[in-house]
ROVO-462969 format. One line per field, with one value per residue (C-alpha): residue in one letter; residue number from 1; x, y, z. Coordinates in nm, 3 decimals. Each point is the difference from the previous one (the first is absolute). Last residue first. Example, Ala and Ser with C-alpha at 12.3 -4.5 7.8 and 13.67 -1.06 7.14 Angstrom:
2
zakol c(S;A)
lumro c(2;1)
east c(1.367;-0.137)
north c(-0.106;-0.344)
up c(0.714;0.066)
//
This chain:
558
zakol c(V;R;A;V;A;E;A;V;A;I;R;L;R;G;H;L;D;R;H;R;T;R;D;V;R;V;E;V;V;R;L;G;P;A;P;R;L;A;A;R;F;E;P;L;T;E;A;L;V;Y;P;V;R;Y;G;A;C;L;A;G;L;D;A;G;H;P;T;G;F;V;R;E;F;S;D;A;H;E;P;A;G;Q;E;L;L;S;F;I;G;G;G;D;D;N;L;V;V;I;T;L;D;P;R;Q;E;A;P;G;T;L;L;G;S;A;D;H;L;F;T;L;D;G;L;L;A;Y;S;P;A;R;H;V;T;A;A;G;I;A;T;S;V;M;G;D;I;G;A;V;G;R;N;R;H;V;L;V;D;P;R;L;R;G;A;L;A;V;D;R;T;P;N;S;S;G;V;V;L;L;A;G;E;P;L;A;D;V;L;E;A;A;M;R;L;G;S;P;W;P;E;G;S;L;T;Q;S;V;A;R;S;A;A;A;D;A;R;Q;W;S;A;L;W;E;P;D;A;P;K;T;P;E;A;F;W;Q;G;V;Q;R;V;N;H;A;P;A;P;W;D;S;D;P;R;V;L;L;V;E;V;A;P;D;S;I;I;K;Q;V;Q;R;F;V;T;P;R;G;L;C;L;V;Q;E;P;R;H;R;S;I;F;E;E;V;G;L;L;W;A;G;S;S;V;A;T;E;G;S;L;G;L;G;G;T;E;S;V;V;P;W;G;H;Q;D;A;W;E;S;A;A;Q;A;G;T;D;C;A;I;V;L;G;H;R;A;S;P;V;V;F;S;P;L;A;G;F;D;P;L;E;T;W;R;A;G;G;P;R;G;E;L;S;E;F;W;E;G;D;E;D;L;D;P;V;L;P;E;R;F;P;I;N;L;H;V;P;G;C;R;W;E;G;Y;A;A;N;W;A;R;C;I;Q;S;R;W;Y;S;N;Q;G;A;R;R;E;G;V;A;L;E;D;F;Y;R;V;A;D;G;Y;L;Q;Y;Q;D;I;V;Q;S;A;G;A;A;R;L;E;P;P;R;D;A;T;L;V;I;L;P;V;G;A;R;D;A;E;L;V;A;P;H;F;N;A;A;A;T;G;S;T;C;V;V;A;A;P;R;G;T;R;A;A;I;G;L;A;L;F;A;A;G;R;E;D;I;R;V;H;L;K;V;R;G;A;A;A;A;D;Y;L;A;I;S;L;P;A;N;R;S;G;P;C;L;V;V;H;S;V;T;N;R;V;L;E;D;V;I;V;R;A;Q;A;T;S;P;N;M)
lumro c(558;557;556;555;554;553;552;551;550;549;548;547;546;545;544;543;542;541;540;539;538;537;536;535;534;533;532;531;530;529;528;527;526;525;524;523;522;521;520;519;518;517;516;515;514;513;512;511;510;509;508;507;506;505;504;503;502;501;500;499;498;497;496;495;494;493;492;491;490;489;488;487;486;485;484;483;482;481;480;479;478;477;476;475;474;473;472;471;470;469;468;467;466;465;464;463;462;461;460;459;458;457;456;455;454;453;452;451;450;449;448;447;446;445;444;443;442;441;440;439;438;437;436;435;434;433;432;431;430;429;428;427;426;425;424;423;422;421;420;419;418;417;416;415;414;413;412;411;410;409;408;407;406;405;404;403;402;401;400;399;398;397;396;395;394;393;392;391;390;389;388;387;386;385;384;383;382;381;380;379;378;377;376;375;374;373;372;371;370;369;368;367;366;365;364;363;362;361;360;359;358;357;356;355;354;353;352;351;350;349;348;347;346;345;344;343;342;341;340;339;338;337;336;335;334;333;332;331;330;329;328;327;326;325;324;323;322;321;320;319;318;317;316;315;314;313;312;311;310;309;308;307;306;305;304;303;302;301;300;299;298;297;296;295;294;293;292;291;290;289;288;287;286;285;284;283;282;281;280;279;278;277;276;275;274;273;272;271;270;269;268;267;266;265;264;263;262;261;260;259;258;257;256;255;254;253;252;251;250;249;248;247;246;245;244;243;242;241;240;239;238;237;236;235;234;233;232;231;230;229;228;227;226;225;224;223;222;221;220;219;218;217;216;215;214;213;212;211;210;209;208;207;206;205;204;203;202;201;200;199;198;197;196;195;194;193;192;191;190;189;188;187;186;185;184;183;182;181;180;179;178;177;176;175;174;173;172;171;170;169;168;167;166;165;164;163;162;161;160;159;158;157;156;155;154;153;152;151;150;149;148;147;146;145;144;143;142;141;140;139;138;137;136;135;134;133;132;131;130;129;128;127;126;125;124;123;122;121;120;119;118;117;116;115;114;113;112;111;110;109;108;107;106;105;104;103;102;101;100;99;98;97;96;95;94;93;92;91;90;89;88;87;86;85;84;83;82;81;80;79;78;77;76;75;74;73;72;71;70;69;68;67;66;65;64;63;62;61;60;59;58;57;56;55;54;53;52;51;50;49;48;47;46;45;44;43;42;41;40;39;38;37;36;35;34;33;32;31;30;29;28;27;26;25;24;23;22;21;20;19;18;17;16;15;14;13;12;11;10;9;8;7;6;5;4;3;2;1)
east c(-1.815;-0.154;-0.347;0.176;0.110;-0.308;-0.253;0.268;0.043;-0.438;0.000;0.236;-0.218;-0.262;0.195;0.086;-0.315;-0.155;0.255;0.014;-0.295;0.194;0.299;0.258;0.127;0.281;0.080;0.256;-0.051;0.281;0.062;0.326;0.345;0.070;0.008;0.016;-0.365;-0.045;0.310;-0.203;-0.268;0.180;0.184;-0.388;-0.100;-0.293;0.148;-0.193;0.174;-0.074;0.161;-0.248;-0.109;-0.357;-0.099;0.261;-0.149;-0.325;0.143;0.168;-0.276;-0.212;-0.341;-0.174;-0.320;-0.080;-0.297;0.064;-0.276;-0.290;0.046;0.252;-0.227;-0.313;0.003;0.271;-0.206;-0.049;0.431;0.053;0.188;-0.242;0.011;0.352;0.317;-0.065;-0.173;0.363;0.053;-0.184;0.107;0.288;0.238;0.245;0.211;0.160;0.364;0.016;0.365;0.110;0.257;-0.216;-0.093;0.010;-0.189;0.093;-0.040;-0.337;-0.101;-0.311;0.046;-0.312;-0.230;0.021;-0.172;-0.261;0.199;0.264;-0.250;-0.140;0.324;0.113;0.233;0.357;0.189;0.352;0.231;0.377;0.149;-0.074;-0.369;-0.135;-0.140;-0.033;-0.350;-0.105;0.039;-0.175;-0.282;-0.016;-0.026;-0.215;-0.240;-0.333;0.034;-0.166;0.073;-0.160;0.266;0.177;0.284;0.246;0.419;0.236;0.396;0.254;0.227;-0.126;-0.092;-0.119;-0.131;-0.248;-0.251;-0.348;0.077;0.112;-0.311;-0.224;0.069;0.041;-0.342;-0.238;0.146;0.335;0.314;0.240;0.390;0.271;0.352;0.204;0.242;-0.089;-0.287;0.082;-0.161;-0.340;-0.007;0.054;-0.249;-0.251;0.049;-0.010;-0.328;-0.141;0.070;0.271;0.139;-0.086;-0.011;0.273;0.154;-0.340;-0.050;0.329;-0.014;-0.341;0.074;0.354;-0.245;-0.212;0.248;0.181;-0.284;-0.118;0.319;-0.002;-0.340;0.088;0.275;-0.227;-0.194;0.282;0.152;-0.327;-0.018;0.082;-0.318;-0.102;0.073;0.158;-0.164;-0.176;-0.087;-0.270;-0.261;-0.343;-0.041;-0.240;-0.103;-0.308;-0.241;0.045;0.175;0.141;0.160;0.080;-0.111;0.124;0.324;0.416;-0.045;0.150;-0.304;0.019;-0.241;-0.068;-0.058;-0.270;-0.289;0.244;-0.101;0.425;0.056;-0.273;0.103;0.370;-0.133;-0.205;0.345;0.031;-0.170;0.106;-0.010;0.319;0.225;-0.155;0.141;-0.184;-0.097;-0.026;0.117;-0.087;0.248;-0.147;-0.318;0.205;0.204;-0.273;-0.169;0.295;-0.145;0.206;0.261;0.045;-0.059;0.287;0.272;0.203;0.061;0.161;0.119;0.396;0.023;-0.111;-0.386;0.013;-0.146;0.012;-0.385;-0.129;-0.324;0.234;0.107;0.149;0.086;0.030;0.316;-0.004;0.291;-0.022;-0.400;0.039;0.278;-0.157;-0.368;0.204;0.133;-0.337;-0.236;-0.201;-0.328;0.064;0.226;-0.100;0.136;-0.033;-0.076;0.045;0.141;-0.243;-0.020;-0.011;-0.064;-0.109;0.122;-0.117;0.194;0.126;-0.231;0.041;0.287;0.170;-0.031;-0.167;0.148;-0.219;0.167;0.249;0.331;0.208;0.240;-0.276;-0.360;-0.148;0.027;-0.298;0.043;-0.242;-0.197;0.206;0.246;0.179;0.036;-0.305;-0.026;-0.078;-0.226;0.075;-0.240;-0.382;-0.178;-0.188;-0.150;0.112;-0.232;0.256;-0.119;0.217;-0.022;0.242;0.050;0.147;0.220;-0.104;0.237;-0.089;0.213;-0.013;-0.290;-0.184;0.318;0.072;-0.394;0.087;0.324;-0.166;-0.274;0.209;0.210;-0.302;-0.163;0.303;0.063;-0.337;-0.011;-0.102;-0.167;0.092;-0.225;0.076;-0.362;-0.039;0.175;-0.209;0.090;0.051;0.160;0.064;-0.121;-0.238;-0.261;-0.196;0.291;-0.153;-0.066;-0.102;0.089;-0.331;0.053;0.125;0.201;-0.173;-0.206;-0.343;-0.074;0.000;0.354;0.103;-0.110;0.144;0.359;0.092;0.206;0.352;0.080;0.278;0.052;0.246;0.070;0.141;0.003;-0.278;-0.032;-0.431;0.025;0.289;-0.201;-0.326;0.212;0.194;-0.415;-0.092;0.236;-0.162;-0.292;0.228;0.026;-0.326;-0.088;0.287;0.348;0.250;0.293;0.145;0.198;0.243;-0.004;0.332;0.020;0.247;-0.131;-0.280;-0.023;0.129;-0.212;-0.317;0.119;0.101;-0.438;-0.125;0.199;-0.167;-0.369;0.083;0.163;0.196;0.288;0.266;0.254;0.171;0.249;-0.012;0.209;0.255;-0.030;-0.176;-0.215;-0.104;-0.106;-0.184;-0.196;-0.142;-0.036;-0.206;-0.162;-0.147;-0.116;-0.209;-0.302;0.136;0.132;0.304;0.040;0.296;0.202;0.126;0.301;0.216;-0.304;0.225;-0.285;0.213;-0.040;-0.384;0.040;0.172;-0.222;-0.303;0.139;0.063;-0.338;-0.135;0.212;-0.094;-0.365;-0.006;0.101;0.394)
north c(2.920;0.243;-0.200;-0.345;0.211;0.132;-0.320;-0.216;0.267;-0.013;-0.395;0.035;0.234;-0.255;-0.306;0.145;0.122;-0.315;-0.197;0.227;-0.171;-0.322;0.076;-0.190;-0.296;-0.236;-0.352;-0.227;-0.381;-0.239;-0.352;-0.161;0.135;0.373;0.272;0.406;0.057;0.111;0.226;0.223;0.009;0.055;0.293;0.114;0.011;-0.233;-0.306;-0.288;-0.276;-0.407;-0.362;-0.248;-0.248;-0.002;0.149;0.254;0.064;0.121;0.188;0.226;0.043;0.074;0.058;0.344;-0.095;0.333;-0.051;0.278;-0.125;-0.076;0.160;0.277;0.099;0.032;0.371;0.119;-0.063;0.353;0.067;-0.261;-0.313;-0.255;0.175;-0.172;0.080;-0.032;-0.315;-0.142;0.068;-0.290;-0.036;0.105;0.140;-0.283;-0.011;-0.359;-0.062;-0.352;-0.139;-0.346;-0.194;-0.327;-0.237;-0.330;-0.259;-0.239;0.276;0.028;0.323;0.220;0.333;-0.068;0.048;0.321;-0.021;0.264;0.196;0.036;0.138;0.244;0.142;0.107;-0.226;0.057;-0.315;-0.080;-0.261;-0.087;-0.161;-0.351;-0.013;-0.281;0.035;0.366;-0.050;-0.275;0.281;0.222;-0.169;-0.100;0.320;0.143;-0.275;0.209;0.363;-0.002;0.115;-0.291;-0.062;0.313;-0.268;0.247;-0.098;0.186;-0.061;0.238;0.101;0.214;0.284;0.293;0.215;-0.068;0.247;-0.017;-0.390;-0.091;0.187;-0.157;-0.342;0.095;0.187;-0.300;-0.349;-0.111;-0.003;-0.261;0.088;-0.211;0.131;-0.044;0.332;0.025;0.245;0.294;0.235;-0.152;-0.013;0.402;0.055;-0.189;0.139;0.368;-0.097;-0.193;0.339;-0.015;0.218;0.354;0.105;0.254;-0.276;-0.129;0.262;0.061;-0.326;0.007;0.341;-0.198;-0.278;0.208;0.203;-0.289;-0.166;0.309;0.029;-0.401;0.068;0.242;-0.147;-0.322;0.195;0.212;-0.323;-0.108;-0.380;-0.152;-0.162;-0.353;-0.142;-0.287;-0.259;-0.028;-0.370;-0.161;0.188;0.204;0.271;0.327;0.001;0.205;-0.137;0.301;-0.171;-0.296;-0.251;-0.349;-0.353;-0.120;-0.131;0.111;0.360;0.253;0.333;0.259;0.276;0.258;0.304;0.293;-0.192;0.029;-0.310;-0.086;0.363;-0.011;-0.340;0.096;0.304;-0.187;-0.179;-0.394;-0.268;0.037;-0.339;-0.128;0.190;0.297;0.168;0.318;0.188;0.339;0.079;0.318;0.274;0.337;-0.106;-0.231;0.287;0.240;-0.299;-0.081;-0.353;-0.196;0.172;-0.110;-0.384;0.040;0.198;-0.287;0.026;-0.232;0.111;-0.025;-0.357;-0.184;-0.083;-0.251;0.230;0.386;0.004;-0.319;0.067;0.050;0.256;0.014;0.246;-0.132;0.006;-0.352;-0.169;0.141;-0.027;-0.426;-0.019;0.158;-0.166;-0.299;0.080;0.160;-0.300;-0.092;0.178;0.311;0.090;0.329;0.058;0.332;0.089;0.328;-0.124;-0.258;-0.341;-0.268;-0.413;-0.185;-0.384;-0.337;-0.230;-0.380;-0.248;-0.165;-0.045;-0.180;-0.251;-0.400;-0.256;-0.268;-0.250;0.287;-0.130;-0.136;-0.152;-0.314;0.092;0.000;-0.325;-0.159;-0.337;-0.258;-0.157;0.275;-0.101;0.191;-0.256;0.080;-0.127;0.339;0.091;0.359;0.272;0.104;-0.342;0.139;0.104;0.283;0.291;0.237;0.314;0.142;0.355;0.198;0.391;0.208;0.046;0.190;-0.092;-0.374;-0.233;0.101;-0.056;-0.202;-0.216;-0.069;-0.138;-0.218;-0.160;-0.066;-0.134;-0.248;-0.107;-0.128;-0.179;-0.165;-0.157;-0.089;-0.233;-0.301;-0.075;0.059;0.338;0.388;0.163;0.229;0.309;0.310;0.199;0.406;0.248;0.342;0.083;0.308;-0.148;-0.165;0.009;-0.355;-0.162;-0.300;0.048;-0.007;0.010;-0.281;0.028;-0.211;-0.309;0.089;-0.341;0.099;0.130;-0.283;-0.235;0.243;-0.023;0.299;0.231;0.144;0.346;0.008;0.365;0.029;0.375;0.187;0.352;0.182;0.317;-0.066;-0.360;0.003;0.306;-0.218;-0.303;0.178;0.048;-0.313;-0.184;0.066;-0.220;-0.309;0.013;0.025;-0.365;-0.218;-0.020;0.232;0.027;0.262;-0.046;0.271;0.038;0.207;0.357;-0.025;0.332;-0.042;-0.337;0.029;0.294;-0.227;-0.308;0.279;0.100;-0.332;-0.059;0.320;-0.088;-0.362;0.057;-0.211;0.037;-0.263;0.094;-0.334;0.061;-0.322;-0.263;-0.005;-0.344;0.135;0.215;-0.319;-0.115;0.269;0.028;-0.365;0.049;0.306;-0.119;-0.328;0.176;0.241;-0.116;0.101;0.327;0.200;0.287;-0.045;0.193;-0.172;0.181;-0.185;-0.053;-0.096;-0.225;-0.282;0.143;-0.083;-0.320;-0.104;0.135;-0.124;-0.362;0.049;0.108;-0.244;-0.333;0.123;0.052;-0.359;-0.198;-0.149)
up c(-1.935;0.249;-0.019;0.144;0.334;0.062;-0.078;0.219;0.275;0.010;0.022;0.265;0.180;0.007;0.043;0.327;0.086;-0.024;0.215;0.313;0.193;-0.076;0.257;-0.042;0.232;-0.168;0.086;-0.082;0.002;-0.021;-0.234;-0.004;-0.081;-0.020;-0.256;0.055;0.081;0.346;0.023;-0.295;0.254;0.298;-0.162;-0.075;0.322;0.150;-0.120;0.205;-0.046;0.005;0.016;-0.035;0.306;-0.130;0.370;-0.059;-0.340;0.148;0.305;-0.265;-0.232;0.297;-0.143;0.063;-0.263;-0.181;-0.250;-0.204;-0.209;0.162;0.377;-0.124;-0.280;0.075;0.128;-0.240;-0.294;-0.098;0.069;-0.280;0.095;-0.124;-0.392;0.025;0.135;0.331;-0.085;-0.026;0.386;0.093;0.375;0.205;-0.225;0.034;-0.346;0.084;-0.116;-0.071;-0.012;-0.167;-0.002;-0.007;0.315;-0.111;0.175;0.296;0.303;-0.125;-0.167;0.147;-0.189;-0.260;0.314;-0.034;-0.322;0.069;0.214;-0.288;-0.230;0.282;0.099;-0.357;-0.149;-0.153;-0.062;-0.030;-0.118;0.007;-0.329;-0.096;-0.024;0.054;0.320;-0.044;-0.226;0.253;0.301;-0.167;-0.135;0.355;0.180;-0.318;0.043;-0.018;-0.053;-0.383;-0.254;-0.206;-0.285;0.163;0.244;-0.008;-0.076;-0.116;-0.073;0.005;-0.246;-0.223;0.314;-0.103;0.262;0.260;0.099;-0.168;-0.092;0.337;0.165;-0.218;0.075;0.362;0.004;-0.058;-0.117;0.121;-0.162;0.010;-0.081;-0.111;0.023;-0.301;0.084;0.365;0.072;0.190;-0.247;-0.028;0.388;0.020;-0.281;0.169;0.339;-0.169;-0.171;0.310;0.248;0.272;0.037;-0.063;-0.345;-0.158;-0.225;-0.096;-0.118;-0.218;-0.113;-0.107;-0.238;-0.115;-0.139;-0.145;-0.225;-0.102;-0.091;-0.223;-0.166;-0.093;-0.124;-0.178;-0.188;-0.073;-0.217;-0.140;-0.120;-0.160;-0.068;-0.331;-0.154;-0.050;0.375;0.024;0.195;0.331;0.200;0.100;-0.220;0.070;-0.269;-0.003;0.355;0.046;0.285;0.217;0.284;-0.259;0.203;-0.158;0.001;-0.282;0.126;-0.036;0.041;-0.190;-0.053;-0.297;0.081;-0.232;0.181;-0.120;0.187;0.307;0.238;-0.022;0.125;0.279;0.121;0.055;0.170;0.222;0.163;0.122;-0.200;-0.397;-0.143;-0.185;-0.244;-0.174;-0.278;-0.025;-0.332;-0.150;0.329;0.151;0.097;-0.011;0.166;0.247;0.116;0.097;0.159;0.222;0.115;-0.268;0.129;0.345;-0.088;-0.245;0.224;-0.076;-0.373;-0.189;-0.342;0.083;0.052;0.360;0.176;0.291;0.292;-0.177;0.075;0.053;-0.143;-0.334;-0.216;-0.384;-0.218;-0.389;-0.138;-0.199;0.212;0.247;0.041;-0.119;0.270;0.317;-0.109;0.045;0.331;0.107;-0.097;0.247;0.214;-0.195;-0.236;-0.225;-0.304;-0.169;-0.400;-0.185;-0.342;-0.022;-0.163;0.274;-0.104;0.288;-0.056;0.023;0.210;-0.163;0.140;0.319;0.230;0.199;-0.234;0.136;0.124;0.108;0.294;0.083;-0.048;0.277;-0.186;-0.070;-0.006;0.366;0.197;0.167;-0.105;0.056;0.310;0.247;0.252;0.251;0.169;0.232;0.382;0.172;-0.306;-0.156;0.147;-0.107;0.045;-0.096;-0.271;-0.195;-0.249;-0.205;-0.062;-0.302;-0.061;-0.286;0.075;-0.274;-0.285;-0.324;-0.313;0.064;0.172;0.349;0.195;-0.270;-0.047;0.354;0.049;-0.344;0.130;0.352;-0.198;-0.225;0.337;0.179;-0.252;-0.146;0.385;0.078;-0.347;0.161;0.298;0.382;0.036;0.053;-0.017;-0.308;-0.038;-0.001;-0.283;-0.042;-0.266;-0.039;0.323;0.111;-0.222;0.368;0.285;0.158;-0.344;0.195;0.404;0.127;0.377;0.225;0.282;0.181;-0.146;-0.144;-0.104;-0.373;0.043;0.180;-0.330;-0.228;0.141;0.174;-0.095;-0.062;-0.162;-0.235;-0.150;-0.263;-0.092;-0.274;0.019;-0.248;0.220;-0.043;0.054;0.277;0.226;-0.007;0.080;0.319;0.096;-0.020;0.165;0.339;-0.152;-0.030;0.398;0.006;-0.051;-0.119;0.038;-0.126;-0.300;-0.179;-0.308;-0.179;-0.367;-0.123;-0.069;0.259;0.175;-0.058;0.098;0.308;0.140;-0.155;0.255;0.301;-0.099;-0.024;0.381;0.139;-0.059;0.097;0.348;0.156;-0.241;-0.111;-0.294;-0.192;-0.220;-0.284;-0.138;0.278;0.150;0.327;-0.235;-0.157;0.327;0.157;-0.256;-0.040;0.360;-0.028;-0.329;0.169;0.296;-0.203;0.186;0.369;-0.063;0.010;-0.279;-0.277;-0.220;-0.291;-0.163;-0.308;-0.221;-0.321;-0.135;0.097;0.369;-0.042;-0.154;0.303;0.256;-0.195;0.017;0.339;0.143;-0.249;0.127;0.339;-0.042;-0.162;0.302;-0.100)
//
């Protein structure tokens, strides 16, 4: 057995022993030892192997799997620009705290020095975006290699998952030829390549580090905000202690009597907030979507308690009072009338939104999001893209505690969302849906490419197609005074035929032009499919403006 084959087999075996059950592989030459070892492990039922030809999409597929399972997933590629294409997903995994094990094959030092093909500097390629980096020594036929290889896999796994702040790790692995098993090999290595007895890890490590630190709420008039994570935990704490709770996903994932599904609207009503400014805000995660959330936690009159699993905390006004990894019991009882006033305002705002949207001609992004949220089966997964979809769902969706939501809000980009959704849906046991904008969908269209031997999950991708950057119509760039430049550099119409694109990837496609067609298209069905709804983005700004007025007037009356 040659050293590259021995090393790859040991690495794959130790990954499995460290509970890695999903690996995404990109084909290549230099990573051939790992490719063959992974194929053999998958054939033996030890690991689930997913093969993709696009490294960027592959990394986001692994990220979606890891985010949904909460366990480290691995992604493997050859050397050169293949490794560079993992970078966007590594950045997202870093900021979102997703455990990702990145294995990049490389040329040995003597080939790098010779300027060999497919050589870039892969040493610490992802900078400080990874929790741990190591370049393994080139495999050699000498004593102690088995224990060294296994030990480094355990180090990487622990850095990705074994601390309070999960995240990506990077192992760069140079291989010397031969890169495939010897034709006449008898499977022997001069010393044992076995791991610990009973399938145990080489180095046993606890799943988590030290006991968590706690923030201690102490106000009678408090507000809980679930940002990029923690809607269920926030709901449970708020319901127990009588604080109103809002979420950047609207009503998705919130539950209990204290849940305020229209929180994103209420926080934007200045008259309401002037009368309902909380003494303390208990914030879970990092706010990324709504400026009104950023504004309330930047208010100097509001004390901010932040629950976050690491020391890198968001502080828009640099005024965070406490940071902890979990929340403790409050030192004062909540004011019942405080909660009741938020509940009355929530009911009024929800009615105003529903009534305004029901009178709107079909389709609009907000109406479409409301219909989608209503149609989701119990236990469904909803993957929400950046830009308008994540806002539309939060602003128009009703309370759905029975729905699981995933959003790539680490760096909040549109990269890899098709692949992320497919990865998350692959390991979700109930029907899955994704709501993406057209630019997000087109940006990762290659994520639809799934070989005939690969698993296709039960996933319905709903594409809100407003032919360009509709989100900008709601921002300063969309104001009438910027009309001359808007369409060319912000609106960016593309005119793409999504149906033809899906046909090229052999993915079933439906254009839903009416509301009954849209509702029919959302019925659970097996396999991967795309539903397109075409929306006029010139209506976005006006509709949002009318909704803000309707909500403000309704809340003023209660």
